PDB file as gemmi writes it, atoms N, CA and C in Angstrom:
CRYST1    1.000    1.000    1.000  90.00  90.00  90.00 P 1                      
ATOM      1  N   MET A   1     -36.208 273.295 -18.437  1.00  0.00           N  
ATOM      2  CA  MET A   1     -35.784 274.580 -17.931  1.00  0.00           C  
ATOM      3  C   MET A   1     -35.698 275.543 -19.105  1.00  0.00           C  
ATOM      4  N   ARG A   2     -36.262 276.716 -18.933  1.00  0.00           N  
ATOM      5  CA  ARG A   2     -36.189 277.740 -19.974  1.00  0.00           C  
ATOM      6  C   ARG A   2     -35.141 278.781 -19.587  1.00  0.00           C  
ATOM      7  N   LEU A   3     -34.318 279.117 -20.548  1.00  0.00           N  
ATOM      8  CA  LEU A   3     -33.254 280.105 -20.321  1.00  0.00           C  
ATOM      9  C   LEU A   3     -33.286 281.150 -21.416  1.00  0.00           C  
ATOM     10  N   PRO A   4     -32.871 282.362 -21.092  1.00  0.00           N  
ATOM     11  CA  PRO A   4     -32.695 283.351 -22.160  1.00  0.00           C  
ATOM     12  C   PRO A   4     -31.621 282.858 -23.139  1.00  0.00           C  
ATOM     13  N   LYS A   5     -31.791 283.210 -24.403  1.00  0.00           N  
ATOM     14  CA  LYS A   5     -30.867 282.733 -25.433  1.00  0.00           C  
ATOM     15  C   LYS A   5     -29.426 283.123 -25.148  1.00  0.00           C  
ATOM     16  N   ASP A   6     -29.222 284.342 -24.643  1.00  0.00           N  
ATOM     17  CA  ASP A   6     -27.844 284.772 -24.388  1.00  0.00           C  
ATOM     18  C   ASP A   6     -27.207 283.943 -23.273  1.00  0.00           C  
ATOM     19  N   MET A   7     -27.997 283.562 -22.287  1.00  0.00           N  
ATOM     20  CA  MET A   7     -27.467 282.744 -21.193  1.00  0.00           C  
ATOM     21  C   MET A   7     -27.133 281.341 -21.714  1.00  0.00           C  
ATOM     22  N   LEU A   8     -28.009 280.793 -22.535  1.00  0.00           N  
ATOM     23  CA  LEU A   8     -27.749 279.479 -23.104  1.00  0.00           C  
ATOM     24  C   LEU A   8     -26.503 279.507 -23.986  1.00  0.00           C  
ATOM     25  N   SER A   9     -26.328 280.602 -24.726  1.00  0.00           N  
ATOM     26  CA  SER A   9     -25.119 280.741 -25.567  1.00  0.00           C  
ATOM     27  C   SER A   9     -23.865 280.732 -24.709  1.00  0.00           C  
ATOM     28  N   ASP A  10     -23.898 281.440 -23.585  1.00  0.00           N  
ATOM     29  CA  ASP A  10     -22.744 281.450 -22.682  1.00  0.00           C  
ATOM     30  C   ASP A  10     -22.478 280.060 -22.130  1.00  0.00           C  
ATOM     31  N   ILE A  11     -23.529 279.360 -21.738  1.00  0.00           N  
ATOM     32  CA  ILE A  11     -23.368 278.002 -21.197  1.00  0.00           C  
ATOM     33  C   ILE A  11     -22.777 277.075 -22.250  1.00  0.00           C  
ATOM     34  N   GLU A  12     -23.269 277.183 -23.469  1.00  0.00           N  
ATOM     35  CA  GLU A  12     -22.728 276.344 -24.550  1.00  0.00           C  
ATOM     36  C   GLU A  12     -21.267 276.685 -24.822  1.00  0.00           C  
ATOM     37  N   ALA A  13     -20.925 277.964 -24.776  1.00  0.00           N  
ATOM     38  CA  ALA A  13     -19.534 278.370 -25.006  1.00  0.00           C  
ATOM     39  C   ALA A  13     -18.632 277.834 -23.896  1.00  0.00           C  
ATOM     40  N   ILE A  14     -19.076 277.948 -22.667  1.00  0.00           N  
ATOM     41  CA  ILE A  14     -18.289 277.427 -21.538  1.00  0.00           C  
ATOM     42  C   ILE A  14     -18.113 275.926 -21.661  1.00  0.00           C  
ATOM     43  N   ALA A  15     -19.187 275.237 -22.003  1.00  0.00           N  
ATOM     44  CA  ALA A  15     -19.118 273.783 -22.164  1.00  0.00           C  
ATOM     45  C   ALA A  15     -18.112 273.405 -23.258  1.00  0.00           C  
ATOM     46  N   ALA A  16     -18.145 274.123 -24.357  1.00  0.00           N  
ATOM     47  CA  ALA A  16     -17.220 273.830 -25.463  1.00  0.00           C  
ATOM     48  C   ALA A  16     -15.780 274.096 -25.063  1.00  0.00           C  
ATOM     49  N   ILE A  17     -15.545 275.217 -24.396  1.00  0.00           N  
ATOM     50  CA  ILE A  17     -14.181 275.561 -23.978  1.00  0.00           C  
ATOM     51  C   ILE A  17     -13.639 274.514 -23.008  1.00  0.00           C  
ATOM     52  N   CYS A  18     -14.499 274.040 -22.117  1.00  0.00           N  
ATOM     53  CA  CYS A  18     -14.074 273.061 -21.099  1.00  0.00           C  
ATOM     54  C   CYS A  18     -14.170 271.624 -21.591  1.00  0.00           C  
ATOM     55  N   ASP A  19     -14.619 271.447 -22.839  1.00  0.00           N  
ATOM     56  CA  ASP A  19     -14.830 270.114 -23.405  1.00  0.00           C  
ATOM     57  C   ASP A  19     -15.736 269.281 -22.492  1.00  0.00           C  
ATOM     58  N   ARG A  20     -16.829 269.904 -22.088  1.00  0.00           N  
ATOM     59  CA  ARG A  20     -17.820 269.280 -21.206  1.00  0.00           C  
ATOM     60  C   ARG A  20     -19.203 269.468 -21.805  1.00  0.00           C  
ATOM     61  N   SER A  21     -20.187 268.839 -21.185  1.00  0.00           N  
ATOM     62  CA  SER A  21     -21.565 268.979 -21.652  1.00  0.00           C  
ATOM     63  C   SER A  21     -22.229 270.202 -21.017  1.00  0.00           C  
ATOM     64  N   ARG A  22     -23.352 270.598 -21.613  1.00  0.00           N  
ATOM     65  CA  ARG A  22     -24.124 271.679 -21.007  1.00  0.00           C  
ATOM     66  C   ARG A  22     -24.582 271.274 -19.608  1.00  0.00           C  
ATOM     67  N   SER A  23     -24.947 270.010 -19.437  1.00  0.00           N  
ATOM     68  CA  SER A  23     -25.385 269.519 -18.128  1.00  0.00           C  
ATOM     69  C   SER A  23     -24.302 269.714 -17.078  1.00  0.00           C  
ATOM     70  N   TRP A  24     -23.056 269.476 -17.450  1.00  0.00           N  
ATOM     71  CA  TRP A  24     -21.937 269.658 -16.525  1.00  0.00           C  
ATOM     72  C   TRP A  24     -21.871 271.109 -16.058  1.00  0.00           C  
ATOM     73  N   VAL A  25     -22.048 272.047 -17.001  1.00  0.00           N  
ATOM     74  CA  VAL A  25     -22.018 273.469 -16.654  1.00  0.00           C  
ATOM     75  C   VAL A  25     -23.192 273.810 -15.746  1.00  0.00           C  
ATOM     76  N   PHE A  26     -24.383 273.314 -16.073  1.00  0.00           N  
ATOM     77  CA  PHE A  26     -25.560 273.549 -15.236  1.00  0.00           C  
ATOM     78  C   PHE A  26     -25.342 273.047 -13.813  1.00  0.00           C  
ATOM     79  N   VAL A  27     -24.853 271.832 -13.686  1.00  0.00           N  
ATOM     80  CA  VAL A  27     -24.648 271.244 -12.360  1.00  0.00           C  
ATOM     81  C   VAL A  27     -23.640 272.063 -11.564  1.00  0.00           C  
ATOM     82  N   ARG A  28     -22.551 272.471 -12.193  1.00  0.00           N  
ATOM     83  CA  ARG A  28     -21.555 273.301 -11.488  1.00  0.00           C  
ATOM     84  C   ARG A  28     -22.155 274.626 -11.049  1.00  0.00           C  
ATOM     85  N   ALA A  29     -22.939 275.231 -11.908  1.00  0.00           N  
ATOM     86  CA  ALA A  29     -23.565 276.512 -11.567  1.00  0.00           C  
ATOM     87  C   ALA A  29     -24.560 276.333 -10.415  1.00  0.00           C  
ATOM     88  N   LEU A  30     -25.343 275.281 -10.461  1.00  0.00           N  
ATOM     89  CA  LEU A  30     -26.308 275.033  -9.392  1.00  0.00           C  
ATOM     90  C   LEU A  30     -25.615 274.709  -8.072  1.00  0.00           C  
ATOM     91  N   LYS A  31     -24.539 273.939  -8.127  1.00  0.00           N  
ATOM     92  CA  LYS A  31     -23.784 273.643  -6.899  1.00  0.00           C  
ATOM     93  C   LYS A  31     -23.247 274.924  -6.277  1.00  0.00           C  
ATOM     94  N   SER A  32     -22.745 275.809  -7.112  1.00  0.00           N  
ATOM     95  CA  SER A  32     -22.222 277.083  -6.620  1.00  0.00           C  
ATOM     96  C   SER A  32     -23.340 277.898  -5.973  1.00  0.00           C  
ATOM     97  N   TYR A  33     -24.490 277.963  -6.612  1.00  0.00           N  
ATOM     98  CA  TYR A  33     -25.624 278.698  -6.067  1.00  0.00           C  
ATOM     99  C   TYR A  33     -26.067 278.088  -4.739  1.00  0.00           C  
ATOM    100  N   LEU A  34     -26.196 276.768  -4.693  1.00  0.00           N  
ATOM    101  CA  LEU A  34     -26.660 276.101  -3.478  1.00  0.00           C  
ATOM    102  C   LEU A  34     -25.667 276.261  -2.328  1.00  0.00           C  
ATOM    103  N   ALA A  35     -24.395 276.387  -2.641  1.00  0.00           N  
ATOM    104  CA  ALA A  35     -23.378 276.550  -1.601  1.00  0.00           C  
ATOM    105  C   ALA A  35     -23.357 277.960  -1.022  1.00  0.00           C  
ATOM    106  N   THR A  36     -23.943 278.920  -1.730  1.00  0.00           N  
ATOM    107  CA  THR A  36     -23.913 280.303  -1.255  1.00  0.00           C  
ATOM    108  C   THR A  36     -25.326 280.796  -0.963  1.00  0.00           C  
ATOM    109  N   GLU A  37     -25.955 281.386  -1.932  1.00  0.00           N  
ATOM    110  CA  GLU A  37     -27.279 281.982  -1.729  1.00  0.00           C  
ATOM    111  C   GLU A  37     -28.327 280.951  -1.313  1.00  0.00           C  
ATOM    112  N   GLY A  38     -28.298 279.787  -1.935  1.00  0.00           N  
ATOM    113  CA  GLY A  38     -29.248 278.736  -1.571  1.00  0.00           C  
ATOM    114  C   GLY A  38     -29.085 278.307  -0.117  1.00  0.00           C  
ATOM    115  N   LYS A  39     -27.842 278.183   0.319  1.00  0.00           N  
ATOM    116  CA  LYS A  39     -27.570 277.804   1.709  1.00  0.00           C  
ATOM    117  C   LYS A  39     -28.110 278.859   2.669  1.00  0.00           C  
ATOM    118  N   GLU A  40     -27.909 280.131   2.325  1.00  0.00           N  
ATOM    119  CA  GLU A  40     -28.389 281.218   3.175  1.00  0.00           C  
ATOM    120  C   GLU A  40     -29.916 281.180   3.292  1.00  0.00           C  
ATOM    121  N   ILE A  41     -30.601 280.927   2.189  1.00  0.00           N  
ATOM    122  CA  ILE A  41     -32.061 280.839   2.204  1.00  0.00           C  
ATOM    123  C   ILE A  41     -32.517 279.705   3.105  1.00  0.00           C  
ATOM    124  N   LEU A  42     -31.864 278.552   3.012  1.00  0.00           N  
ATOM    125  CA  LEU A  42     -32.225 277.408   3.858  1.00  0.00           C  
ATOM    126  C   LEU A  42     -31.954 277.692   5.330  1.00  0.00           C  
ATOM    127  N   GLU A  43     -30.846 278.363   5.630  1.00  0.00           N  
ATOM    128  CA  GLU A  43     -30.516 278.704   7.017  1.00  0.00           C  
ATOM    129  C   GLU A  43     -31.532 279.683   7.605  1.00  0.00           C  
ATOM    130  N   ILE A  44     -31.949 280.655   6.823  1.00  0.00           N  
ATOM    131  CA  ILE A  44     -32.950 281.621   7.290  1.00  0.00           C  
ATOM    132  C   ILE A  44     -34.275 280.909   7.549  1.00  0.00           C  
ATOM    133  N   ALA A  45     -34.662 280.023   6.643  1.00  0.00           N  
ATOM    134  CA  ALA A  45     -35.912 279.275   6.829  1.00  0.00           C  
ATOM    135  C   ALA A  45     -35.845 278.421   8.092  1.00  0.00           C  
ATOM    136  N   ALA A  46     -34.702 277.788   8.343  1.00  0.00           N  
ATOM    137  CA  ALA A  46     -34.539 276.962   9.547  1.00  0.00           C  
ATOM    138  C   ALA A  46     -34.600 277.827  10.803  1.00  0.00           C  
ATOM    139  N   ALA A  47     -33.997 279.008  10.754  1.00  0.00           N  
ATOM    140  CA  ALA A  47     -34.028 279.912  11.907  1.00  0.00           C  
ATOM    141  C   ALA A  47     -35.445 280.395  12.181  1.00  0.00           C  
ATOM    142  N   ARG A  48     -36.175 280.711  11.132  1.00  0.00           N  
ATOM    143  CA  ARG A  48     -37.573 281.134  11.310  1.00  0.00           C  
ATOM    144  C   ARG A  48     -38.399 280.009  11.923  1.00  0.00           C  
ATOM    145  N   GLN A  49     -38.173 278.799  11.448  1.00  0.00           N  
ATOM    146  CA  GLN A  49     -38.902 277.652  12.003  1.00  0.00           C  
ATOM    147  C   GLN A  49     -38.548 277.450  13.468  1.00  0.00           C  
ATOM    148  N   ALA A  50     -37.285 277.607  13.820  1.00  0.00           N  
ATOM    149  CA  ALA A  50     -36.856 277.474  15.214  1.00  0.00           C  
ATOM    150  C   ALA A  50     -37.549 278.529  16.081  1.00  0.00           C  
ATOM    151  N   MET A  51     -37.656 279.742  15.570  1.00  0.00           N  
ATOM    152  CA  MET A  51     -38.345 280.792  16.322  1.00  0.00           C  
ATOM    153  C   MET A  51     -39.812 280.439  16.527  1.00  0.00           C  
ATOM    154  N   GLU A  52     -40.451 279.917  15.477  1.00  0.00           N  
ATOM    155  CA  GLU A  52     -41.851 279.510  15.583  1.00  0.00           C  
ATOM    156  C   GLU A  52     -42.026 278.375  16.587  1.00  0.00           C  
ATOM    157  N   ASN A  53     -40.993 277.553  16.737  1.00  0.00           N  
ATOM    158  CA  ASN A  53     -41.034 276.436  17.679  1.00  0.00           C  
ATOM    159  C   ASN A  53     -40.668 276.864  19.097  1.00  0.00           C  
ATOM    160  N   GLY A  54     -40.442 278.165  19.290  1.00  0.00           N  
ATOM    161  CA  GLY A  54     -40.104 278.677  20.613  1.00  0.00           C  
ATOM    162  C   GLY A  54     -38.664 278.438  21.024  1.00  0.00           C  
ATOM    163  N   GLU A  55     -37.782 278.212  20.063  1.00  0.00           N  
ATOM    164  CA  GLU A  55     -36.383 277.903  20.359  1.00  0.00           C  
ATOM    165  C   GLU A  55     -35.492 279.146  20.428  1.00  0.00           C  
ATOM    166  N   GLY A  56     -36.066 280.327  20.229  1.00  0.00           N  
ATOM    167  CA  GLY A  56     -35.269 281.544  20.229  1.00  0.00           C  
ATOM    168  C   GLY A  56     -35.221 282.193  21.602  1.00  0.00           C  
ATOM    169  N   GLU A  57     -34.446 283.241  21.697  1.00  0.00           N  
ATOM    170  CA  GLU A  57     -34.321 284.026  22.922  1.00  0.00           C  
ATOM    171  C   GLU A  57     -34.808 285.439  22.641  1.00  0.00           C  
ATOM    172  N   ASP A  58     -35.466 286.056  23.604  1.00  0.00           N  
ATOM    173  CA  ASP A  58     -35.915 287.430  23.477  1.00  0.00           C  
ATOM    174  C   ASP A  58     -34.694 288.349  23.461  1.00  0.00           C  
ATOM    175  N   LEU A  59     -34.640 289.253  22.492  1.00  0.00           N  
ATOM    176  CA  LEU A  59     -33.477 290.132  22.343  1.00  0.00           C  
ATOM    177  C   LEU A  59     -33.248 290.974  23.591  1.00  0.00           C  
ATOM    178  N   ASP A  60     -34.311 291.467  24.204  1.00  0.00           N  
ATOM    179  CA  ASP A  60     -34.148 292.275  25.427  1.00  0.00           C  
ATOM    180  C   ASP A  60     -33.480 291.466  26.534  1.00  0.00           C  
ATOM    181  N   ASP A  61     -33.846 290.186  26.655  1.00  0.00           N  
ATOM    182  CA  ASP A  61     -33.222 289.328  27.670  1.00  0.00           C  
ATOM    183  C   ASP A  61     -31.740 289.109  27.369  1.00  0.00           C  
ATOM    184  N   VAL A  62     -31.413 288.932  26.103  1.00  0.00           N  
ATOM    185  CA  VAL A  62     -30.014 288.730  25.711  1.00  0.00           C  
ATOM    186  C   VAL A  62     -29.203 289.988  26.010  1.00  0.00           C  
ATOM    187  N   ILE A  63     -29.742 291.143  25.699  1.00  0.00           N  
ATOM    188  CA  ILE A  63     -29.034 292.404  25.962  1.00  0.00           C  
ATOM    189  C   ILE A  63     -28.807 292.586  27.459  1.00  0.00           C  
ATOM    190  N   LYS A  64     -29.807 292.275  28.269  1.00  0.00           N  
ATOM    191  CA  LYS A  64     -29.656 292.381  29.717  1.00  0.00           C  
ATOM    192  C   LYS A  64     -28.562 291.444  30.219  1.00  0.00           C  
ATOM    193  N   ALA A  65     -28.529 290.231  29.693  1.00  0.00           N  
ATOM    194  CA  ALA A  65     -27.508 289.267  30.110  1.00  0.00           C  
ATOM    195  C   ALA A  65     -26.118 289.750  29.723  1.00  0.00           C  
ATOM    196  N   VAL A  66     -25.976 290.295  28.531  1.00  0.00           N  
ATOM    197  CA  VAL A  66     -24.676 290.811  28.086  1.00  0.00           C  
ATOM    198  C   VAL A  66     -24.263 292.003  28.947  1.00  0.00           C  
ATOM    199  N   ASP A  67     -25.202 292.882  29.244  1.00  0.00           N  
ATOM    200  CA  ASP A  67     -24.897 294.024  30.113  1.00  0.00           C  
ATOM    201  C   ASP A  67     -24.396 293.565  31.475  1.00  0.00           C  
ATOM    202  N   LEU A  68     -24.995 292.541  32.044  1.00  0.00           N  
ATOM    203  CA  LEU A  68     -24.543 292.016  33.331  1.00  0.00           C  
ATOM    204  C   LEU A  68     -23.129 291.457  33.244  1.00  0.00           C  
ATOM    205  N   ILE A  69     -22.847 290.735  32.178  1.00  0.00           N  
ATOM    206  CA  ILE A  69     -21.514 290.164  31.967  1.00  0.00           C  
ATOM    207  C   ILE A  69     -20.478 291.285  31.864  1.00  0.00           C  
ATOM    208  N   VAL A  70     -20.799 292.324  31.099  1.00  0.00           N  
ATOM    209  CA  VAL A  70     -19.876 293.442  30.901  1.00  0.00           C  
ATOM    210  C   VAL A  70     -19.640 294.164  32.229  1.00  0.00           C  
ATOM    211  N   ARG A  71     -20.705 294.399  32.976  1.00  0.00           N  
ATOM    212  CA  ARG A  71     -20.579 295.087  34.262  1.00  0.00           C  
ATOM    213  C   ARG A  71     -19.743 294.261  35.228  1.00  0.00           C  
ATOM    214  N   ASP A  72     -19.987 292.959  35.275  1.00  0.00           N  
ATOM    215  CA  ASP A  72     -19.234 292.086  36.192  1.00  0.00           C  
ATOM    216  C   ASP A  72     -17.753 292.021  35.828  1.00  0.00           C  
ATOM    217  N   SER A  73     -17.452 292.029  34.529  1.00  0.00           N  
ATOM    218  CA  SER A  73     -16.043 291.938  34.129  1.00  0.00           C  
ATOM    219  C   SER A  73     -15.331 293.274  34.331  1.00  0.00           C  
ATOM    220  N   ALA A  74     -16.066 294.364  34.331  1.00  0.00           N  
ATOM    221  CA  ALA A  74     -15.468 295.679  34.527  1.00  0.00           C  
ATOM    222  C   ALA A  74     -15.212 295.958  36.006  1.00  0.00           C  
ATOM    223  N   ALA A  75     -15.898 295.229  36.861  1.00  0.00           N  
ATOM    224  CA  ALA A  75     -15.762 295.485  38.311  1.00  0.00           C  
ATOM    225  C   ALA A  75     -14.531 294.856  38.915  1.00  0.00           C  
TER     226      ALA A  75                                                      
END                                                                             
């Protein structure tokens, strides 16, 4: 893995302060990324695949169904 020197310096400083290895810092950073942005990317990819597989609903149909529910509850 190639990193900018300033980023590597920060990682080394964090590792030294925490009395841990650079690998420990890398793994923690990657876990954090995968739990947030990485997870979102995977969820979007899964949703796109579901749509391609015909598992989605047409937005116009959903809006019509919601409108019916709202009208029925208001009556």
